[in-house]
C-alpha positions in Angstrom: -41.6 2.0 30.7 -39.7 3.7 33.3 -39.2 0.4 35.1 -37.9 -1.2 31.9 -35.5 1.8 31.3 -34.1 1.6 34.9 -33.7 -2.0 34.6 -32.1 -1.9 31.2 -28.5 -3.4 30.9 -27.4 -0.5 28.7 -28.4 1.9 31.5 -26.5 0.0 34.1 -23.4 -0.4 32.0 -23.6 3.2 30.9 -24.0 4.4 34.6 -20.9 2.4 35.6 -19.0 3.6 32.6 -20.0 7.2 33.4 -18.7 7.0 36.9 -15.5 5.5 35.7 -15.0 8.1 32.9 -15.9 11.0 35.4 -13.2 9.7 37.8 -10.7 9.5 34.9 -11.7 13.1 33.7 -11.1 14.5 37.3 -7.8 12.6 37.4 -6.8 13.8 33.9 -7.6 17.5 34.8 -5.5 17.4 38.0 -2.7 15.4 36.5 -2.7 17.7 33.5 -2.4 20.7 35.8 0.4 19.2 37.7 2.1 18.0 34.5 1.9 21.5 33.0 3.6 22.9 36.2 6.3 20.2 36.1 6.7 20.8 32.3 7.0 24.5 32.8 9.6 23.9 35.7 11.5 21.7 33.3 11.5 24.3 30.6 12.7 26.9 33.2 15.5 24.6 34.4 16.6 23.9 30.9 16.5 27.6 30.0 18.3 28.6 33.1 21.0 25.9 32.5 21.2 27.0 28.9 21.6 30.5 30.0 24.4 29.7 32.3 26.3 28.0 29.5 25.6 31.0 27.2 26.8 33.5 29.8 29.9 31.4 30.4 30.6 31.4 26.7 29.9 35.1 26.4 32.3 35.8 29.3 35.0 33.8 27.5 34.2 35.8 24.2 34.7 39.1 26.2 38.1 38.0 27.4 39.0 37.0 23.9 38.0 40.3 22.6 40.4 41.9 25.2 43.2 39.7 23.7 42.2 40.5 20.2 42.2 44.2 20.9 45.9 44.0 22.1 46.7 42.2 18.9 45.0 44.7 16.9 46.8 47.6 18.6 50.0 46.1 17.5 49.1 44.8 14.0 46.2 47.0 13.0 44.9 44.0 11.0 41.5 44.5 9.4 40.8 40.7 9.9 41.4 41.0 13.6 39.1 44.0 13.9 36.4 42.2 11.8 36.8 39.2 14.2 36.4 41.6 17.2 33.2 43.2 15.8 31.8 39.9 14.8 32.3 38.5 18.3 30.6 41.6 19.8 27.6 41.2 17.6 27.3 37.4 18.3 27.4 38.3 22.0 24.7 40.8 21.6 22.5 38.4 19.5 22.8 35.6 22.1 21.9 37.9 24.9 18.7 38.9 23.0 17.8 35.3 22.4 18.4 34.6 26.1 16.2 37.5 27.1 13.3 36.2 25.0 13.4 32.8 26.6 13.9 33.9 30.3 10.7 35.0 32.1 12.2 35.4 35.6 12.2 39.2 36.4 15.5 39.1 38.4 17.5 37.3 35.8 15.9 39.5 33.1 17.1 42.6 34.8 20.7 41.2 34.9 20.5 40.3 31.1 19.3 43.9 30.4 22.3 45.3 32.3 24.6 42.9 30.4 22.9 43.9 27.1 23.6 47.6 27.9 27.3 46.8 28.6 27.6 44.9 25.3 26.1 47.9 23.5 28.5 50.3 25.0 31.2 47.7 24.3 30.3 47.9 20.6 30.4 51.7 20.6 33.9 51.7 22.4 35.1 49.3 19.7 34.0 51.7 17.0 35.8 54.6 18.8 38.8 52.3 19.1 39.0 51.9 15.4 38.7 55.7 14.8 41.5 56.3 17.3 43.7 53.7 15.8 43.0 54.9 12.3 43.9 58.5 13.5 47.1 57.4 15.1 48.0 55.3 12.1 47.4 58.1 9.7 49.9 60.3 11.5 52.5 57.7 12.1 52.2 56.0 8.7 51.5 59.0 6.4 51.8 62.5 7.8 55.0 62.2 9.9 56.8 60.2 7.0 55.6 62.8 4.5 56.9 65.8 6.4 60.2 63.9 7.0 60.5 63.2 3.3 59.8 66.9 2.5 62.4 68.2 4.9 65.0 65.8 3.3 64.0 66.9 -0.2 64.4 70.5 0.8 67.9 69.8 2.3 68.9 67.8 -0.7 68.3 70.7 -3.3 71.4 72.6 -4.3 72.0 76.1 -5.8 73.7 76.6 -9.2 76.5 78.2 -7.4 79.5 76.1 -6.6 79.1 74.1 -3.4 81.0 75.3 -0.4 82.5 73.1 2.4 80.7 75.0 5.2 77.4 74.8 3.4 77.8 71.0 2.8 78.6 70.4 6.5 75.6 72.5 7.6 73.2 70.4 5.3 74.7 67.2 6.6 74.1 68.2 10.2 70.6 69.2 9.5 69.9 65.8 7.6 71.4 63.9 10.6 69.1 65.7 13.0 66.1 64.9 10.9 67.0 61.3 10.5 67.3 61.0 14.3 64.3 63.0 14.9 62.2 60.7 12.6 63.7 57.5 14.0 63.2 58.5 17.7 59.6 59.7 17.2 58.6 56.4 15.4 60.3 54.3 18.1 58.5 56.2 20.8 55.0 55.9 19.1 55.2 52.4 18.0 57.2 50.7 20.7 56.4 53.1 23.6 60.2 53.8 24.3 59.6 56.7 26.5 63.4 57.6 26.5 63.1 58.6 22.9 60.5 61.3 23.6 63.2 63.6 25.3 65.6 62.8 22.4 62.8 64.0 20.0 62.5 67.2 21.9 66.3 67.7 21.8 66.5 67.1 18.0 63.7 69.5 17.4 65.5 72.1 19.5 68.8 71.6 17.6 67.0 71.8 14.2 65.4 75.0 15.2 68.8 76.6 16.5 70.6 75.8 13.3 67.8 77.0 10.9 67.3 80.2 12.9 71.0 81.1 12.9 72.2 83.9 10.5 74.9 81.8 9.1 72.3 79.1 7.9 70.2 81.9 6.5 73.2 83.1 4.4 74.4 79.7 3.4 71.1 78.0 2.1 68.9 81.0 1.5 66.1 82.6 3.3 63.4 80.5 1.4 64.8 77.2 2.4 65.1 78.3 6.0 61.4 79.3 6.0 60.5 75.9 4.5 62.6 74.1 7.1 61.1 76.0 10.0 57.6 75.5 8.7 58.3 71.6 8.4 59.9 71.5 11.8 56.8 73.1 13.3 54.4 70.7 11.5 56.5 67.7 12.4 56.4 68.9 16.2 52.5 69.4 15.9 52.0 66.0 14.3 54.1 64.3 16.9 52.0 65.9 19.7 48.9 64.7 18.0 50.2 61.3 17.6 51.0 61.3 21.3 47.5 62.3 22.1 45.9 59.7 19.7 48.0 56.9 21.1 47.0 58.0 24.6 43.2 58.1 23.7 43.6 54.6 22.1 45.3 53.2 25.2 42.7 54.8 27.4 39.8 53.2 25.5 41.6 49.9 25.3 43.0 49.6 28.8 40.5 51.5 30.9 37.0 51.9 29.2 36.8 48.5 27.4 38.7 46.7 30.3 36.4 48.2 32.8 33.3 47.2 30.9 34.7 43.6 30.7 35.3 43.6 34.5 31.8 44.7 35.1 30.3 42.2 32.7 32.2 39.5 34.5 30.8 40.6 37.8 27.3 40.7 36.3 27.7 37.2 34.9 28.9 36.0 38.3 25.8 37.6 40.0 23.5 36.1 37.3 24.9 32.6 38.0 24.3 33.0 41.7 20.7 34.1 41.0 20.2 31.2 38.7 21.4 28.8 41.3 18.8 30.2 43.8 16.1 30.1 41.2 16.9 26.5 40.3 16.6 25.6 43.9 13.2 27.1 44.1 12.1 25.4 40.9 13.2 22.1 42.1 11.4 22.5 45.4 8.1 23.5 43.5 8.5 20.6 41.1 8.9 18.1 43.9 5.7 19.4 45.6 3.8 19.1 42.2 5.2 15.5 41.7 4.2 14.5 45.2 0.7 15.8 44.8 0.3 14.2 41.3 1.5 10.9 42.7 -1.1 11.1 45.6 -3.9 11.8 43.0 -2.8 8.9 40.8 -2.7 6.5 43.7 -6.2 7.5 44.8 -7.5 7.4 41.3 -6.0 4.0 40.7 -7.5 2.6 43.8 -10.9 3.9 42.9 -10.5 2.8 39.2 -9.4 -0.7 40.2 -12.4 -1.0 42.8 -14.9 0.1 40.2 -13.4 -2.1 37.5 -13.7 -5.1 39.9 -17.2 -4.4 40.8 -18.2 -3.8 37.1 -16.3 -7.1 36.1 -18.3 -9.0 38.7 -21.6 -7.5 37.7 -20.7 -8.1 34.0 -19.7 -11.7 34.6 -22.6 -12.8 36.9 -25.4 -10.7 35.5 -24.5 -10.7 31.8 -21.7 -13.1 30.6 -23.4 -16.1 32.3 -26.8 -15.2 30.9 -25.1 -14.9 27.5 -23.5 -18.2 27.8 -26.8 -19.8 28.6 -28.3 -18.2 25.6 -25.4 -19.3 23.4 -25.8 -22.8 24.6 -29.5 -22.7 23.6 -28.6 -21.2 20.1 -25.8 -23.8 19.6 -28.3 -26.5 20.3 -30.6 -24.9 17.8 -27.9 -24.7 15.1 -27.1 -28.4 15.6 -30.9 -29.2 15.0 -31.8 -29.8 18.8 -34.8 -27.5 19.4 -35.6 -29.0 22.7 -32.8 -27.1 24.7 -34.1 -25.1 27.6 -34.2 -21.2 27.2 -33.3 -19.5 30.5 -34.0 -15.9 31.6 -37.2 -15.5 29.6 -38.8 -13.5 32.5 -35.9 -10.9 32.7 -37.0 -7.4 32.0 -33.8 -6.3 30.3 -32.0 -6.9 27.0 -31.1 -10.5 28.0 -34.8 -11.2 28.6 -35.7 -9.7 25.2 -33.0 -11.9 23.6 -34.3 -15.0 25.5 -37.9 -14.2 24.3 -36.5 -13.7 20.7 -34.7 -17.1 20.9 -37.9 -18.8 21.9 -39.7 -17.3 18.9 -36.7 -18.2 16.8 -37.1 -21.8 17.9 -40.8 -21.8 16.9 -40.1 -20.1 13.5 -37.1 -22.3 12.9 -39.1 -25.4 13.4 -41.5 -24.1 10.8 -38.5 -23.2 8.5 -37.1 -26.6 8.7 -40.4 -28.1 7.5 -40.5 -25.4 4.8 -36.9 -26.1 3.7 -37.7 -29.8 3.4 -40.7 -29.0 1.3 -38.6 -26.5 -0.9 -35.7 -29.1 -1.3 -38.2 -31.7 -2.3 -39.8 -29.1 -4.8 -36.3 -28.2 -6.1 -35.3 -31.9 -6.5 -38.5 -32.5 -8.5 -37.8 -29.4 -10.6 -34.2 -30.5 -11.3 -35.2 -33.9 -12.3 -38.0 -32.5 -14.4 -35.6 -30.1 -16.2 -33.1 -32.9 -16.8 -35.8 -35.3 -18.1 -37.4 -32.5 -20.1 -34.0 -31.5 -21.6 -33.3 -35.3 -22.7 -36.8 -35.9 -23.9 -37.1 -32.8 -25.9 -33.5 -32.7 -27.3 -33.7 -36.3 -28.4 -36.7 -35.7 -30.9 -35.3 -32.3 -31.7 -32.1 -34.0 -32.8 -34.3 -36.1 -35.2 -36.2 -33.2 -36.5 -33.3 -30.8 -37.2 -31.2 -33.6 -38.5 -33.9 -34.7 -40.9 -34.3 -31.1 -41.9 -30.7 -30.8 -42.7 -30.7 -34.0 -44.7 -33.9 -33.1 -46.6 -32.4 -29.6 -47.4 -29.6 -31.4 -49.2 -32.0 -33.2 -51.6 -33.7 -31.9 -54.7 -36.6 -29.7 -53.6 -38.8 -27.1 -55.5 -39.0 -23.6 -54.2 -42.1 -24.2 -52.1 -40.7 -27.2 -50.4 -37.4 -25.4 -49.8 -39.4 -22.5 -48.1 -41.3 -25.2 -45.9 -37.9 -26.7 -44.8 -36.6 -23.4 -44.0 -39.6 -22.6 -41.9 -39.3 -25.9 -40.0 -35.6 -25.4 -39.6 -36.0 -21.9 -38.2 -38.9 -23.0 -35.9 -36.8 -25.9 -34.5 -33.7 -23.7 -34.0 -35.9 -21.0 -32.2 -37.4 -23.7 -30.0 -33.9 -25.1 -29.3 -32.7 -21.5 -28.3 -35.6 -21.2 -26.0 -35.0 -24.5 -24.4 -31.3 -23.8 -23.9 -32.0 -20.3 -22.5 -34.5 -21.6 -19.9 -32.3 -24.4 -18.7 -29.3 -22.0 -18.4 -31.4 -19.5 -16.6 -32.5 -22.2 -14.2 -29.0 -23.2 -13.5 -28.0 -19.6 -12.9 -30.9 -18.7 -10.6 -30.1 -21.9 -8.6 -26.3 -21.2 -8.4 -25.8 -24.6 -10.2 -23.8 -23.5 -13.0 -20.1 -24.3 -12.6 -17.3 -22.8 -14.6 -14.6 -25.0 -16.4 -10.9 -24.0 -16.3 -9.4 -25.6 -19.3 -6.9 -24.6 -22.0 -8.1 -23.4 -25.3 -6.8 -21.5 -28.2 -8.2 -18.0 -28.8 -7.7 -18.1 -32.5 -9.6 -21.4 -32.7 -12.5 -19.9 -30.9 -12.6 -16.8 -33.2 -12.4 -18.9 -36.3 -15.3 -21.0 -35.1 -17.3 -17.9 -34.4 -16.4 -16.6 -37.9 -17.6 -19.8 -39.5 -20.8 -20.0 -37.6 -21.8 -16.5 -38.5 -20.4 -16.2 -42.0 -23.4 -17.7 -43.7 -25.7 -15.4 -41.8 -23.7 -12.4 -42.7 -23.7 -13.5 -46.4 -27.4 -14.0 -46.3 -28.3 -10.6 -44.9 -25.5 -8.9 -47.0 -23.8 -7.6 -43.8 -20.0 -7.1 -43.5 -18.7 -9.2 -40.7 -15.3 -8.5 -39.3 -13.2 -10.0 -36.5 -10.6 -7.5 -35.3 -7.6 -8.7 -33.2 -5.3 -6.2 -31.3 -2.1 -7.5 -29.9 -3.6 -11.0 -29.1 -1.2 -13.1 -31.2 1.2 -13.5 -28.4 -1.5 -14.9 -26.0 -3.3 -17.4 -28.2 -3.3 -20.3 -25.6 -5.4 -19.3 -22.5 -7.1 -21.0 -19.8 -10.7 -20.6 -18.8 -14.3 -21.8 -19.7 -14.3 -21.7 -23.5 -17.8 -23.1 -23.7 -19.4 -20.3 -21.6 -17.2 -17.6 -23.3 -18.4 -18.9 -26.7 -22.0 -18.9 -25.4 -21.7 -15.2 -24.5 -20.1 -14.2 -27.8 -22.6 -16.1 -29.8 -25.5 -14.4 -27.9 -24.0 -11.0 -28.5 -23.2 -11.7 -32.2 -26.7 -13.3 -32.7 -28.4 -10.2 -31.3 -26.0 -8.0 -33.4 -27.0 -9.9 -36.6 -30.7 -10.0 -35.5 -31.0 -6.2 -35.1 -28.8 -5.2 -38.0 -30.5 -5.0 -41.4 -27.5 -3.6 -43.3 -24.0 -2.3 -42.5 -21.4 -4.0 -40.4 -21.0 -6.4 -37.3 -17.6 -6.4 -35.8 -16.2 -8.7 -33.1 -13.1 -7.0 -31.6 -10.6 -8.7 -29.3 -7.8 -6.4 -27.6 -5.1 -7.3 -25.3 -5.3 -4.7 -22.3 -2.8 -6.2 -19.7 -0.4 -9.1 -19.6 1.9 -10.7 -17.2 3.6 -14.0 -16.6 0.3 -15.6 -15.2 -2.7 -13.9 -16.7 -4.0 -11.6 -19.4 -6.8 -9.0 -19.5 -8.8 -9.1 -22.8 -11.4 -6.6 -23.9 -14.2 -8.1 -26.0 -16.5 -5.9 -28.0 -19.3 -6.6 -30.4 -20.1 -3.6 -32.5 -23.1 -3.3 -34.9 -24.7 -0.6 -37.0 -28.3 -1.9 -36.2 -31.4 -0.2 -34.8 -29.7 0.8 -31.5 -31.2 1.1 -28.0 -32.7 4.1 -26.2 -31.2 5.2 -22.9 -34.4 4.4 -21.1 -34.4 0.9 -22.3 -30.7 0.2 -21.3 -31.7 0.4 -17.7 -33.8 -2.7 -18.0 -31.9 -4.4 -20.8 -30.4 -7.2 -18.7 -33.6 -8.2 -16.9 -35.0 -11.7 -17.7 -37.6 -11.8 -20.5 -37.0 -8.2 -21.3 -36.3 -6.6 -24.7 -35.7 -2.9 -25.7 -39.5 -2.4 -26.5 -42.6 -4.6 -26.9 -42.5 -4.6 -30.6 -39.0 -6.2 -30.6 -40.4 -9.6 -29.9 -43.1 -9.4 -32.5 -40.6 -8.2 -35.1 -37.5 -10.1 -34.4 -38.6 -13.0 -32.0 -36.6 -14.4 -29.0 -37.2 -14.7 -25.4 -35.2 -11.8 -24.1 -33.0 -14.2 -22.0 -29.8 -13.9 -24.0 -28.4 -10.8 -22.5 -29.6 -11.8 -19.0 -27.8 -15.2 -19.3 -24.6 -13.6 -20.7 -24.5 -11.0 -18.0 -24.9 -13.5 -15.3 -22.2 -15.8 -16.9 -19.8 -12.9 -17.0 -20.6 -12.1 -13.4 -19.5 -15.7 -12.5 -16.3 -15.1 -14.5 -15.7 -11.9 -12.5 -16.7 -9.4 -15.3 -19.4 -7.1 -16.2 -21.3 -6.8 -19.5 -21.6 -3.2 -20.5 -23.3 -1.4 -23.3 -23.2 1.9 -25.3 -25.9 2.5 -27.8 -27.9 5.1 -29.6 -31.2 4.8 -31.5 -30.7 4.2 -35.2 -26.9 4.4 -34.8 -26.0 1.0 -33.6 -24.8 -0.7 -30.3 -21.6 -1.7 -28.7 -21.5 -4.6 -26.1 -18.2 -5.1 -24.3 -16.6 -6.7 -21.4 -13.2 -7.2 -19.9 -12.2 -10.8 -19.0 -9.2 -11.9 -17.1 -7.8 -15.3 -18.2 -5.0 -17.4 -17.0 -1.9 -18.3 -19.1 -1.4 -22.1 -18.7 2.0 -23.2 -17.4 1.5 -26.8 -18.9 -1.2 -28.5 -20.7 -3.4 -29.9 -18.0 -6.6 -30.1 -19.9 -8.1 -33.6 -20.2 -10.4 -32.6 -23.1 -8.3 -31.9 -26.3 -8.9 -28.7 -28.1 -10.7 -28.9 -31.5 -8.6 -28.2 -34.5 -9.6 -25.7 -37.0 -12.0 -27.5 -39.5 -11.0 -28.2 -43.1 -13.5 -28.1 -45.9 -13.4 -31.9 -46.4 -13.0 -34.9 -44.2 -9.3 -36.0 -44.2 -9.9 -39.7 -43.8 -13.1 -41.3 -45.3 -12.1 -44.9 -44.7 -12.6 -45.0 -41.0 -14.8 -47.7 -39.4 -17.5 -46.0 -37.2 -19.7 -47.6 -34.7 -22.9 -45.8 -33.6 -24.5 -46.8 -30.5 -27.9 -45.0 -30.3 -31.3 -46.4 -29.2 -33.5 -43.9 -31.0 -34.2 -44.9 -34.5 -34.6 -41.3 -35.8 -31.3 -40.3 -34.3 -29.7 -43.4 -35.7 -30.9 -42.4 -39.2 -29.7 -38.7 -38.6 -26.2 -39.7 -37.4 -25.7 -42.3 -40.2 -27.0 -39.8 -42.8 -24.6 -37.1 -41.6 -21.6 -39.4 -41.7 -22.5 -40.7 -45.2 -22.8 -37.1 -46.3 -19.3 -36.7 -45.2 -18.2 -39.6 -47.4 -17.8 -42.2 -44.7 -19.1 -45.5 -45.9 -18.1 -48.1 -43.2 -20.9 -47.5 -40.5 -22.5 -50.0 -38.1 -25.3 -49.1 -35.7 -25.9 -50.6 -32.3 -29.3 -50.3 -30.5 -27.7 -50.2 -27.0 -24.4 -50.4 -25.2 -24.4 -54.1 -24.7 -24.6 -54.8 -28.4 -21.9 -52.1 -29.0 -19.5 -53.9 -26.5 -20.4 -57.3 -28.2 -19.5 -55.7 -31.7 -16.2 -54.3 -30.4 -15.1 -57.7 -29.2 -15.7 -59.2 -32.7 -14.1 -56.5 -34.9 -12.0 -53.2 -34.8 -13.6 -49.8 -35.0 -11.6 -46.5 -35.6 -14.3 -44.2 -34.1 -17.3 -44.8 -31.8 -20.3 -42.4 -31.4 -21.7 -43.4 -28.0 -25.2 -42.2 -26.7 -25.3 -42.0 -22.9 -28.9 -42.8 -22.0 -29.7 -46.2 -23.6 -31.7 -49.3 -22.4 -30.1 -52.6 -21.3 -26.6 -51.0 -20.9 -26.0 -47.2 -20.8 -23.2 -45.5 -22.7 -20.9 -44.8 -19.7 -20.8 -48.3 -18.6 -20.4 -49.6 -22.2 -17.5 -47.1 -22.7 -15.9 -48.4 -19.4 -16.0 -52.0 -20.6 -14.9 -51.1 -24.1 -11.8 -49.4 -22.7 -10.8 -52.7 -21.0 -10.5 -54.4 -24.3 -6.9 -54.7 -25.5 -7.4 -53.0 -28.9 -9.6 -50.0 -27.5 -7.3 -48.2 -25.2 -6.8 -45.3 -27.6 -9.8 -45.4 -29.9 -11.8 -42.1 -29.8 -15.1 -42.6 -28.1 -17.5 -39.6 -28.7 -20.3 -39.0 -26.2 -23.6 -38.0 -28.0 -25.9 -36.6 -25.3 -28.8 -34.5 -24.8 -27.8 -33.2 -21.4 -24.4 -32.7 -20.1 -23.4 -30.4 -17.2 -20.1 -29.4 -15.6 -20.6 -31.9 -12.8 -21.1 -34.7 -15.3 -17.8 -34.1 -17.3 -15.5 -35.7 -14.6 -17.6 -38.9 -14.7 -17.3 -38.8 -18.5 -13.6 -38.5 -18.4 -13.3 -41.3 -15.8 -15.4 -43.7 -17.9 -13.0 -43.1 -20.9 -15.0 -40.5 -23.1 -12.7 -38.7 -25.4 -15.0 -35.8 -26.3 -18.7 -34.9 -26.3 -21.2 -33.5 -28.8 -24.6 -32.3 -27.7 -28.0 -33.0 -29.2 -29.5 -31.8 -31.5 -26.4 -32.3 -33.6 -25.3 -29.8 -36.1 -23.7 -31.0 -39.3 -20.7 -28.6 -39.1 -20.0 -29.4 -35.4 -20.0 -33.1 -36.1 -17.8 -32.5 -39.0 -15.2 -30.8 -36.9 -15.3 -33.7 -34.4 -15.0 -36.5 -37.1 -12.2 -34.6 -38.9 -10.3 -34.3 -35.7 -10.5 -38.0 -34.7 -10.5 -39.7 -38.1 -6.8 -39.3 -38.8 
């Protein structure tokens, strides 16, 4: 056992593959490690490069803030200040994002320092706003208000008559206040430092005038007090404005500008550190790449070497042996079992296959002999079934035909009952015969499906006529329901087999229904330009089927329970045959049933919509009650005397009087050369000359190119029909012949 295990091909192959996979795993681990380092280095390079761009953009934004602060100092625009604040916050956010991506400690410290500067920058900007607002309040509100109050005070007059000296004094004071306000505003807004001394001079002059005794007498003590108070207030506000302006300029030009310079220095240092770091990363990456390249080269050499060794081993030790076995098996398949089988003595899988091939040769030789015996048995069986079909159907045609003829004569009640028993027994025997033949064809895969055009309405009408009398006899309501099928009347498929399935299902429905209804429903489910999907359902209110019996319902020779056969008769083949036929058509027969509540058998069938009428066999017309033309000349070619009587009697019952009978095909041909017939009923199997040969010769006669020739046969299969069409057969009717079916054919071709 151990020796076989060691010598096993699978062990050898698996060992080679294991070594190969192990090398690849080692290579993968090493390469993956190096790749991770290279990938990390690439990420670091990208981060550092990105950081350099970010820092460069931030430095530009810092300079832009400086310019915007200068503009803000002149305009005081809220939009400019919002832009300054937004830029500062954007800088802070970008620095935080850069700190999160960068892992290098040295660069991280520089970013932390820059972040601190930007935070201070934000605080300074907030203070700058406060200083500007303080200065603006003094310049734009408090100083103008004090100036206006002074002018208002000087403009008020006493009720006494104005004096020239008083008016002159008031004019001098107003002039001093005008110059005072103007010079102070010019100094504070435009930084005209010469105006500062002029402001002091005007203040001094105002104080001198208001504090003189003459002024006190002329304008009154109260006004002098008010003017002194306003002068002192204006002087104080001017001093505050100078201090606020000085604080604003200090923040703008010293603190914020200093932070900007320091930020630029940090940015320059960070760029230098980044360049050094990039150089280190590049060096490390190159080392990892070189190491990975070496590993790949070594692994590639080992892999190629191992692969070559494995390929040589596989070729010489396995492939050649398999080719030798293949040659042997190919010879066996071609029927040559004398080919040599090599490698039988090997102790691995090839040896086992060679030994199996040797046994296969022995078994196959036996199977060939068994196959020949089975084929001979099958041939004998087929011939037996065909002969049995013909031999039984021919006398059955006579029996059932005579029964139909006798039933139309005057009989007493007892005789009618006997005729009914004979008819029922004959029909039952015919059903059994048909079922056994169909089942034999299905089991042997010999049943072929037709693909011909037919009218759905004609099929439904025929079924209605077939089962109408049965429904009336049992007093059962029989309905055919059509849902949306009027637009798809002409379809293409196997009408005969579809009719067989529906007749089986309807026959069962009537058989197992004592009272109530039987319904055949046809519904259109899908439709396109090429095909339709139809749902066929047969619904009855009969005895129903138990859920346990449904499982075996479609098995051959099986019915719902053992008492069914005794009570209702039948072989139990109908549903089996129907199910198998539907399987050939690509469908499935399904059932829903409940005891004492009835059953529903249904299936969906996809049928083609014909583009053009390609059918050789013409579709039967819907039958009328009477024959349209009773004056036709009919020739019956039939060798069996009983069948001659049946056919002739059926035709006479239809009102046809001109009938001539020929015992074989040769006589029929001779009669056709002497006179003209309108319709020929041609049996296929006859002595002297068969029906197909006689039909071929008759078609060659000048007056018989278009005369309908109806084949009357006991056995026709799908493979026979092309031969019938080639010979010139117009249509066929099977034995035993039913009166109504013959009536339809005669009515169609007797016009």
